[in-house]
Structure formats: C-alpha cells, structure tokens
C-alpha beads as a LAMMPS data file, in Angstrom:
LAMMPS data file: protein, C-alpha beads

262 atoms
261 bonds

1 atom types
1 bond types

-500.0 500.0 xlo xhi
-500.0 500.0 ylo yhi
-500.0 500.0 zlo zhi

Masses

1 110.0

Atoms # bond

1 1 1 -32.160 -20.294 -5.829
2 1 1 -28.429 -19.498 -6.166
3 1 1 -26.541 -17.022 -3.967
4 1 1 -26.624 -14.126 -6.425
5 1 1 -30.357 -14.451 -6.976
6 1 1 -30.858 -14.431 -3.231
7 1 1 -28.836 -11.244 -2.946
8 1 1 -30.628 -9.484 -5.814
9 1 1 -34.205 -10.503 -5.175
10 1 1 -34.398 -10.783 -1.401
11 1 1 -31.819 -8.321 -0.094
12 1 1 -30.769 -6.150 -3.019
13 1 1 -27.203 -5.611 -4.209
14 1 1 -24.166 -6.132 -2.016
15 1 1 -23.777 -2.362 -1.752
16 1 1 -27.354 -1.893 -0.564
17 1 1 -26.891 -4.629 2.058
18 1 1 -23.782 -2.918 3.409
19 1 1 -25.543 0.443 3.450
20 1 1 -28.460 -1.085 5.355
21 1 1 -26.002 -2.557 7.870
22 1 1 -24.359 0.844 8.318
23 1 1 -27.683 2.614 8.845
24 1 1 -28.771 -0.102 11.279
25 1 1 -25.811 0.823 13.482
26 1 1 -26.382 4.543 13.010
27 1 1 -22.995 5.065 11.330
28 1 1 -22.038 7.538 8.617
29 1 1 -19.754 6.851 5.673
30 1 1 -17.123 8.929 7.470
31 1 1 -17.380 6.568 10.448
32 1 1 -16.814 3.556 8.167
33 1 1 -13.890 5.289 6.443
34 1 1 -12.263 5.943 9.826
35 1 1 -12.714 2.301 10.854
36 1 1 -11.509 0.735 7.603
37 1 1 -9.086 3.389 6.258
38 1 1 -10.915 3.037 2.919
39 1 1 -11.569 6.458 1.275
40 1 1 -15.164 7.678 1.529
41 1 1 -15.511 7.945 -2.259
42 1 1 -14.699 4.244 -2.629
43 1 1 -17.278 3.346 0.033
44 1 1 -19.872 5.398 -1.842
45 1 1 -19.017 3.572 -5.074
46 1 1 -19.525 0.207 -3.335
47 1 1 -22.915 1.252 -1.940
48 1 1 -23.974 2.432 -5.423
49 1 1 -22.514 -0.684 -7.157
50 1 1 -20.365 1.697 -9.221
51 1 1 -17.456 -0.732 -9.530
52 1 1 -15.858 1.055 -12.485
53 1 1 -14.964 3.919 -10.137
54 1 1 -12.937 1.653 -7.831
55 1 1 -9.145 1.209 -8.204
56 1 1 -9.324 -2.495 -9.098
57 1 1 -11.549 -5.545 -8.873
58 1 1 -9.239 -7.353 -6.460
59 1 1 -9.403 -4.419 -4.107
60 1 1 -13.149 -4.081 -4.562
61 1 1 -13.414 -7.423 -2.765
62 1 1 -10.998 -6.311 -0.063
63 1 1 -12.884 -3.055 0.507
64 1 1 -16.194 -4.952 0.726
65 1 1 -14.778 -7.334 3.338
66 1 1 -13.469 -4.435 5.425
67 1 1 -16.838 -2.661 5.147
68 1 1 -18.664 -5.856 6.206
69 1 1 -16.468 -6.279 9.277
70 1 1 -17.063 -2.645 10.238
71 1 1 -20.864 -3.106 10.230
72 1 1 -20.780 -6.518 11.935
73 1 1 -21.818 -8.509 8.850
74 1 1 -20.503 -11.833 7.539
75 1 1 -17.420 -10.738 5.555
76 1 1 -17.018 -14.108 3.811
77 1 1 -20.651 -14.139 2.644
78 1 1 -20.394 -10.546 1.438
79 1 1 -17.198 -11.387 -0.458
80 1 1 -18.805 -14.416 -2.140
81 1 1 -21.854 -12.365 -3.126
82 1 1 -19.628 -9.613 -4.496
83 1 1 -17.667 -12.100 -6.626
84 1 1 -20.867 -13.387 -8.182
85 1 1 -22.269 -9.901 -8.659
86 1 1 -19.108 -8.804 -10.469
87 1 1 -19.063 -11.938 -12.621
88 1 1 -22.725 -11.705 -13.634
89 1 1 -22.510 -7.969 -14.325
90 1 1 -19.942 -8.771 -17.017
91 1 1 -17.018 -6.687 -15.780
92 1 1 -14.323 -7.074 -18.418
93 1 1 -11.349 -9.149 -17.382
94 1 1 -12.880 -10.393 -14.129
95 1 1 -12.044 -13.951 -13.186
96 1 1 -12.829 -15.522 -9.865
97 1 1 -9.524 -16.435 -8.115
98 1 1 -8.720 -20.109 -7.639
99 1 1 -8.460 -19.519 -3.882
100 1 1 -10.644 -17.425 -1.612
101 1 1 -8.037 -14.728 -1.085
102 1 1 -8.299 -10.976 -0.839
103 1 1 -5.523 -8.566 0.139
104 1 1 -6.619 -8.542 3.796
105 1 1 -7.524 -12.247 4.050
106 1 1 -6.104 -13.378 7.445
107 1 1 -5.657 -16.931 6.146
108 1 1 -2.873 -15.714 3.858
109 1 1 -1.357 -13.028 6.083
110 1 1 1.691 -13.850 8.272
111 1 1 1.511 -13.005 11.980
112 1 1 2.160 -9.390 12.932
113 1 1 5.258 -10.403 14.905
114 1 1 6.745 -12.164 11.867
115 1 1 5.867 -9.247 9.591
116 1 1 7.457 -6.631 11.849
117 1 1 10.518 -8.848 12.404
118 1 1 10.976 -9.231 8.650
119 1 1 10.628 -5.468 8.182
120 1 1 13.191 -4.789 10.913
121 1 1 15.686 -7.271 9.410
122 1 1 15.242 -5.677 5.987
123 1 1 15.804 -2.184 7.425
124 1 1 18.976 -3.289 9.261
125 1 1 20.305 -5.036 6.137
126 1 1 19.618 -1.930 4.037
127 1 1 21.379 0.332 6.573
128 1 1 24.413 -2.014 6.691
129 1 1 24.628 -2.029 2.894
130 1 1 24.487 1.766 2.682
131 1 1 27.233 2.133 5.327
132 1 1 29.414 -0.454 3.544
133 1 1 28.873 1.261 0.196
134 1 1 29.735 4.661 1.679
135 1 1 32.949 3.327 3.236
136 1 1 33.905 1.555 -0.006
137 1 1 33.489 4.718 -2.061
138 1 1 35.431 6.758 0.506
139 1 1 38.379 4.324 0.437
140 1 1 38.423 4.079 -3.354
141 1 1 40.658 7.145 -3.929
142 1 1 44.384 6.350 -3.384
143 1 1 46.284 8.456 -0.853
144 1 1 48.772 9.770 -3.428
145 1 1 45.890 10.894 -5.595
146 1 1 44.494 12.941 -2.723
147 1 1 47.913 14.464 -2.128
148 1 1 47.937 15.930 -5.649
149 1 1 44.636 17.725 -5.177
150 1 1 44.764 21.506 -4.791
151 1 1 44.219 22.747 -1.265
152 1 1 40.774 24.109 -2.141
153 1 1 39.710 20.672 -3.441
154 1 1 40.961 18.616 -0.470
155 1 1 37.993 17.129 1.447
156 1 1 37.306 18.881 4.737
157 1 1 36.000 17.144 7.837
158 1 1 33.989 20.258 8.625
159 1 1 32.464 20.673 5.149
160 1 1 28.629 20.719 5.303
161 1 1 26.794 17.705 3.942
162 1 1 24.554 18.526 0.995
163 1 1 20.880 18.057 1.850
164 1 1 18.917 15.288 0.153
165 1 1 17.548 16.610 -3.138
166 1 1 13.916 15.708 -3.713
167 1 1 14.230 16.124 -7.466
168 1 1 17.182 13.706 -7.703
169 1 1 16.055 11.056 -5.221
170 1 1 14.689 7.705 -6.348
171 1 1 11.730 6.231 -4.494
172 1 1 12.346 2.483 -4.201
173 1 1 9.653 0.132 -2.890
174 1 1 10.951 -3.282 -1.771
175 1 1 8.707 -6.126 -0.556
176 1 1 9.697 -7.912 2.655
177 1 1 6.787 -10.317 2.270
178 1 1 3.862 -11.027 -0.065
179 1 1 1.808 -7.904 -0.827
180 1 1 -0.454 -6.842 -3.679
181 1 1 0.562 -3.325 -4.739
182 1 1 -0.886 -0.884 -7.230
183 1 1 0.663 2.495 -8.025
184 1 1 -1.206 5.021 -10.136
185 1 1 -0.997 8.729 -10.922
186 1 1 -3.311 11.702 -10.366
187 1 1 -5.221 10.777 -13.535
188 1 1 -5.723 7.218 -12.176
189 1 1 -3.395 5.894 -14.869
190 1 1 -1.809 2.643 -13.688
191 1 1 1.968 2.865 -13.259
192 1 1 2.587 -0.505 -11.581
193 1 1 0.420 -3.387 -10.365
194 1 1 1.703 -6.697 -9.070
195 1 1 1.484 -9.314 -6.309
196 1 1 4.980 -8.622 -4.947
197 1 1 7.007 -11.334 -3.208
198 1 1 9.787 -10.840 -0.673
199 1 1 12.772 -9.295 -2.432
200 1 1 10.809 -7.761 -5.317
201 1 1 11.384 -4.036 -5.782
202 1 1 10.052 -1.194 -7.924
203 1 1 11.436 2.300 -8.516
204 1 1 8.740 4.957 -8.908
205 1 1 9.368 7.052 -12.046
206 1 1 10.637 10.514 -11.080
207 1 1 8.418 12.170 -13.685
208 1 1 5.195 10.461 -12.492
209 1 1 2.278 12.856 -11.935
210 1 1 1.578 12.693 -8.179
211 1 1 2.019 8.905 -7.868
212 1 1 -0.148 7.158 -5.258
213 1 1 -0.275 3.650 -3.808
214 1 1 -2.958 1.182 -2.706
215 1 1 -2.129 -1.976 -0.742
216 1 1 -3.560 -4.102 2.026
217 1 1 -0.206 -4.912 3.697
218 1 1 1.776 -1.691 4.159
219 1 1 3.972 -3.395 6.783
220 1 1 5.339 -5.713 4.053
221 1 1 6.880 -2.829 2.100
222 1 1 10.269 -1.212 2.836
223 1 1 10.409 2.205 1.166
224 1 1 13.461 4.409 0.696
225 1 1 13.929 7.874 -0.809
226 1 1 17.467 8.411 -2.030
227 1 1 18.551 5.584 0.297
228 1 1 16.767 7.070 3.323
229 1 1 14.307 4.664 4.979
230 1 1 10.700 5.882 5.256
231 1 1 8.379 4.793 8.116
232 1 1 5.582 2.316 7.185
233 1 1 2.760 3.972 5.251
234 1 1 0.046 2.450 7.451
235 1 1 -0.817 0.056 10.235
236 1 1 -0.262 -3.697 9.736
237 1 1 -2.928 -5.423 7.603
238 1 1 -4.924 -2.177 7.197
239 1 1 -5.783 -1.189 3.634
240 1 1 -4.322 2.127 2.470
241 1 1 -5.285 3.932 -0.729
242 1 1 -4.533 7.277 -2.386
243 1 1 -1.317 7.609 -0.359
244 1 1 1.275 9.729 -2.167
245 1 1 4.603 8.040 -2.946
246 1 1 6.506 10.892 -4.583
247 1 1 9.861 11.738 -2.971
248 1 1 8.509 15.051 -1.696
249 1 1 5.422 13.550 -0.045
250 1 1 7.277 10.612 1.496
251 1 1 9.990 12.802 3.033
252 1 1 7.295 15.002 4.566
253 1 1 5.419 12.076 6.148
254 1 1 5.215 11.475 9.858
255 1 1 5.220 7.930 11.321
256 1 1 1.784 6.260 11.372
257 1 1 0.030 6.345 14.747
258 1 1 0.246 3.025 16.667
259 1 1 -2.794 0.739 16.663
260 1 1 -5.061 1.241 19.740
261 1 1 -4.646 -1.308 22.507
262 1 1 -7.246 -4.064 22.435

Bonds

1 1 1 2
2 1 2 3
3 1 3 4
4 1 4 5
5 1 5 6
6 1 6 7
7 1 7 8
8 1 8 9
9 1 9 10
10 1 10 11
11 1 11 12
12 1 12 13
13 1 13 14
14 1 14 15
15 1 15 16
16 1 16 17
17 1 17 18
18 1 18 19
19 1 19 20
20 1 20 21
21 1 21 22
22 1 22 23
23 1 23 24
24 1 24 25
25 1 25 26
26 1 26 27
27 1 27 28
28 1 28 29
29 1 29 30
30 1 30 31
31 1 31 32
32 1 32 33
33 1 33 34
34 1 34 35
35 1 35 36
36 1 36 37
37 1 37 38
38 1 38 39
39 1 39 40
40 1 40 41
41 1 41 42
42 1 42 43
43 1 43 44
44 1 44 45
45 1 45 46
46 1 46 47
47 1 47 48
48 1 48 49
49 1 49 50
50 1 50 51
51 1 51 52
52 1 52 53
53 1 53 54
54 1 54 55
55 1 55 56
56 1 56 57
57 1 57 58
58 1 58 59
59 1 59 60
60 1 60 61
61 1 61 62
62 1 62 63
63 1 63 64
64 1 64 65
65 1 65 66
66 1 66 67
67 1 67 68
68 1 68 69
69 1 69 70
70 1 70 71
71 1 71 72
72 1 72 73
73 1 73 74
74 1 74 75
75 1 75 76
76 1 76 77
77 1 77 78
78 1 78 79
79 1 79 80
80 1 80 81
81 1 81 82
82 1 82 83
83 1 83 84
84 1 84 85
85 1 85 86
86 1 86 87
87 1 87 88
88 1 88 89
89 1 89 90
90 1 90 91
91 1 91 92
92 1 92 93
93 1 93 94
94 1 94 95
95 1 95 96
96 1 96 97
97 1 97 98
98 1 98 99
99 1 99 100
100 1 100 101
101 1 101 102
102 1 102 103
103 1 103 104
104 1 104 105
105 1 105 106
106 1 106 107
107 1 107 108
108 1 108 109
109 1 109 110
110 1 110 111
111 1 111 112
112 1 112 113
113 1 113 114
114 1 114 115
115 1 115 116
116 1 116 117
117 1 117 118
118 1 118 119
119 1 119 120
120 1 120 121
121 1 121 122
122 1 122 123
123 1 123 124
124 1 124 125
125 1 125 126
126 1 126 127
127 1 127 128
128 1 128 129
129 1 129 130
130 1 130 131
131 1 131 132
132 1 132 133
133 1 133 134
134 1 134 135
135 1 135 136
136 1 136 137
137 1 137 138
138 1 138 139
139 1 139 140
140 1 140 141
141 1 141 142
142 1 142 143
143 1 143 144
144 1 144 145
145 1 145 146
146 1 146 147
147 1 147 148
148 1 148 149
149 1 149 150
150 1 150 151
151 1 151 152
152 1 152 153
153 1 153 154
154 1 154 155
155 1 155 156
156 1 156 157
157 1 157 158
158 1 158 159
159 1 159 160
160 1 160 161
161 1 161 162
162 1 162 163
163 1 163 164
164 1 164 165
165 1 165 166
166 1 166 167
167 1 167 168
168 1 168 169
169 1 169 170
170 1 170 171
171 1 171 172
172 1 172 173
173 1 173 174
174 1 174 175
175 1 175 176
176 1 176 177
177 1 177 178
178 1 178 179
179 1 179 180
180 1 180 181
181 1 181 182
182 1 182 183
183 1 183 184
184 1 184 185
185 1 185 186
186 1 186 187
187 1 187 188
188 1 188 189
189 1 189 190
190 1 190 191
191 1 191 192
192 1 192 193
193 1 193 194
194 1 194 195
195 1 195 196
196 1 196 197
197 1 197 198
198 1 198 199
199 1 199 200
200 1 200 201
201 1 201 202
202 1 202 203
203 1 203 204
204 1 204 205
205 1 205 206
206 1 206 207
207 1 207 208
208 1 208 209
209 1 209 210
210 1 210 211
211 1 211 212
212 1 212 213
213 1 213 214
214 1 214 215
215 1 215 216
216 1 216 217
217 1 217 218
218 1 218 219
219 1 219 220
220 1 220 221
221 1 221 222
222 1 222 223
223 1 223 224
224 1 224 225
225 1 225 226
226 1 226 227
227 1 227 228
228 1 228 229
229 1 229 230
230 1 230 231
231 1 231 232
232 1 232 233
233 1 233 234
234 1 234 235
235 1 235 236
236 1 236 237
237 1 237 238
238 1 238 239
239 1 239 240
240 1 240 241
241 1 241 242
242 1 242 243
243 1 243 244
244 1 244 245
245 1 245 246
246 1 246 247
247 1 247 248
248 1 248 249
249 1 249 250
250 1 250 251
251 1 251 252
252 1 252 253
253 1 253 254
254 1 254 255
255 1 255 256
256 1 256 257
257 1 257 258
258 1 258 259
259 1 259 260
260 1 260 261
261 1 261 262
C-alpha cells in the first residue's frame, strides 16, 4: 500500500491527521496560529483540505510542516503525504519539486547569525548610499549659481525638512538572501511571486489595493519606504502572511518582538 493510500484509508486526510494531533494536545486553532504565525483561516483550510483557499501550493506545504511541528508530529512525513494528496487530487499546475524543500526547510536556510549579519551589511550599505547621494545632489549646484538666487530662494539652514509623503514614497523590497516571496492585494490578486535571490528587488505599485506579503524568511528581506529602512516584518525563519506592505502600513509598524529565550 503506498503512502497516500495509507493516509486516506487508515488515518484520513493530512488535514484530519493534523486536527487529531491538535485535539490530542488540547489545543485550539488560535493556539496553533500563535505558535506558527500562520493565520487561523489558513489552518482551517488545511484541516478541511480546502487547498484552493490557501495562498499557494508551495506555502501549503510550508504551513503543513509548521502545523505538524506545533502538534509534535513528523513534519517530513506530513509534508510527503501532503505532496501526494495534492498531486492525486489533481490541483492544476502542481508539480512535485525536484528537492524536498519548503520555505521553512532548515536544510536550505542559512544560520541565523549569517542571515542577521547579511541584513545588517545590507542596511549599512543602503544608508551609506543614501548619504552619498544626498551629498552629491547638494554639491551639484555651483556656488555662483547660488549667488544669483533671490534672497527668498536661498537655502536656509533652519528651514524645516518636509515630512515623508506616504502617497509619493516607493516601497522597495530587496533580498539579502534566498527567500520565496508572494505579494497580493485585498482581492487576493497576485502582484508578484518569485524565489528571490540576494540582490533581487521589487517595487510595490503605489496604486495596489492594500498589498500584502507572504514569506517564510522575513529576515532575508530589506524593505525601504521612500529610502527609509523598515524593521524586519517578522522573526527569523517564521512564516508571515497577510502582512500589509503599503507605504502607510509599513511606516506605522513597530519592530517585531524578539524571539523568546530557549
């Protein structure tokens, strides 16, 4: 009997197995959502095998692995069973990856120290570039040109700096390491989806309708709004989903809480 048959006939679907594991531990879906940072509605869809309601098949596997770890089940076995269940159910466009890799697979994730170091280097490099660019633009006007300006137009050292305009600020997402990223709007219309490599960047359209992001490696993304660096959107190697990436929402964010000490 193959693996999928064993899952269907002896234990039920992958979702029912995970639900049974959750109930065995006396946990609610809210408890699992808090542990995994996966939205409750996505956990419900997994339990009900409603895969069409999930943001993507790649992330369906990642969510299932996180759920399995949270209920002390074999994450690798659950992932394998989910792959077969998706394949046999005929989900359009599904192809089993050549390697056993999901967004949160530790075998493909650099160490946390390396990830944070890369992020810090990228932030320093970005700050240095912005300072250099500011100085270059300031020095571009010749002195004699400034002398011909009317008194009212001469720059003043005490002139107030205009605040950052949300409506005219580009949101730029730059990868500092490998990270699968999907950006979609309030109607779940896909805006961008790619396995980003270090150095890749994407500018979120200003007219996007409440753009949101899902990724398993938020620490591998450097995000700026109008050139201003934004704190990481989540903890290292923790899946985030439905996180707003409009200029307004990003500027209003507070830094993510540090991971609890082990």
